[in-house]
C-alpha positions in Angstrom: 93.2 109.8 164.2 93.7 113.4 163.1 92.0 114.4 159.8 92.0 117.8 158.2 90.7 119.3 155.0 93.4 121.6 153.6 92.5 124.2 150.9 95.4 123.1 148.7 96.2 119.5 149.7 92.6 118.4 150.3 91.6 115.8 152.9 94.6 114.6 154.8 95.1 112.1 157.7 98.1 112.3 160.0 100.0 109.0 159.9 103.7 108.1 160.7 105.0 111.7 160.7 103.3 112.6 157.4 100.0 114.1 156.4 98.6 111.6 153.9 95.9 112.0 151.3 95.5 111.4 147.6 96.3 113.2 144.4 96.1 112.4 140.7 99.0 112.5 138.3 99.4 111.6 134.6 102.5 109.5 133.8 103.2 107.4 130.8 99.9 108.5 129.3 98.0 106.9 132.3 96.1 108.9 134.8 96.6 107.4 138.3 95.5 108.3 141.8 98.5 108.1 144.1 99.2 108.8 147.8 100.1 112.4 148.6 102.3 112.7 151.6 103.1 116.1 153.1 106.1 116.1 155.5 104.9 118.1 158.6 104.3 117.9 162.3 100.9 116.9 163.6 100.0 120.6 164.0 99.7 120.7 160.1 101.9 123.7 160.0 102.7 123.5 156.3 105.2 126.0 155.0 104.6 128.4 152.1 107.5 126.7 150.3 105.7 123.3 150.6 102.5 124.8 149.3 104.4 126.5 146.4 106.2 123.2 145.6 102.9 121.3 145.3 101.1 124.1 143.5 103.9 124.6 141.0 104.1 120.8 140.4 100.3 120.7 139.7 100.5 123.7 137.4 103.5 122.4 135.4 102.9 118.7 135.8 103.0 117.9 132.1 106.6 119.3 131.7 107.9 118.0 135.0 106.5 114.5 134.3 107.8 114.5 130.7 111.3 115.2 132.0 110.9 112.6 134.7 109.8 110.0 132.1 112.9 110.8 130.0 115.2 110.4 133.0 113.5 107.2 134.1 114.0 105.9 130.6 117.7 106.9 130.6 118.1 105.3 134.0 116.4 102.1 132.9 118.5 101.8 129.6 121.6 102.3 131.7 120.8 99.7 134.2 118.4 97.1 132.8 121.1 94.6 131.6 122.4 94.4 135.1 119.0 93.5 136.4 118.5 91.0 133.6 121.8 89.3 134.7 120.6 89.2 138.3 117.4 87.4 137.2 119.4 84.9 135.2 116.4 83.2 133.6 115.7 84.8 130.2 111.9 84.5 130.3 111.8 85.9 133.8 114.2 88.7 132.7 111.9 89.4 129.7 109.0 89.9 132.1 110.7 92.0 134.7 113.5 93.8 132.8 112.7 93.6 129.1 114.6 95.4 126.4 112.6 98.4 125.5 112.7 100.9 122.6 110.6 103.9 123.9 109.5 105.8 126.9 105.9 104.5 126.4 107.2 100.9 126.9 107.8 101.9 130.6 104.1 102.2 131.3 103.9 98.5 132.1 107.1 98.5 134.2 106.8 101.7 136.3 103.8 102.6 138.5 103.8 105.9 140.4 102.6 105.3 143.9 103.3 108.4 146.1 104.2 112.1 145.8 106.0 113.4 148.8 106.1 117.1 149.6 109.3 117.4 151.6 110.0 119.7 154.5 112.0 122.8 153.8 115.7 122.6 154.5 118.0 125.6 155.2 118.5 126.2 151.5 114.8 127.0 151.2 114.3 124.9 148.0 111.0 123.5 146.9 111.4 119.7 147.2 109.2 116.9 146.0 109.8 113.1 145.7 107.9 110.9 143.4 108.0 107.2 144.4 107.3 104.4 141.9 107.0 100.7 142.1 109.0 99.1 139.3 109.0 95.5 137.9 112.8 95.1 137.9 113.4 96.1 141.5 110.4 95.3 143.7 112.4 95.8 146.9 114.0 99.2 146.3 111.5 100.7 143.9 112.4 104.0 142.1 112.6 107.5 143.4 112.4 110.7 141.3 113.9 113.7 143.2 112.4 117.1 142.1 113.8 120.4 143.3 112.6 123.8 142.2 110.4 122.0 139.6 113.5 120.4 138.0 114.0 116.6 138.0 117.4 116.4 139.8 117.9 112.6 140.1 116.4 109.2 139.4 117.5 106.2 141.5 116.5 104.0 144.4 113.6 105.3 146.5 115.9 106.4 149.3 117.1 109.4 147.3 113.7 111.0 148.1 113.0 109.5 151.5 
């Protein structure tokens, strides 16, 4: 088991092709410790772009998360009726995919679980993925794709994996 203590990312352990540690984010007015995964070889050769991506996220977390919350809300409003139909039973649907009126109503439906600092591709963009467990789709969860500190897409987790 390989463990390092990085100046920026903190204590990390190499597991399944990622360096994994912990970080804290604030989403839906709740502070939560989540998994931090840095996509890198076992040599822990993190790129400057990865470091910038994480540092910029930490420094501008409030704005990035606010935008993520808005986009998650829009995504949910667009899709929740379909999930309700799949559940069939109204009381079950009310628990897992209820009608909501505000972003703050999402706090009981969406739980951030992991922030992934992606490897740099040829385009050199700073890329992060925020994974969330969601009540309405336990199997697929929710992914929030962040590039250059801009929330690009919200959808199934595989958009960031």
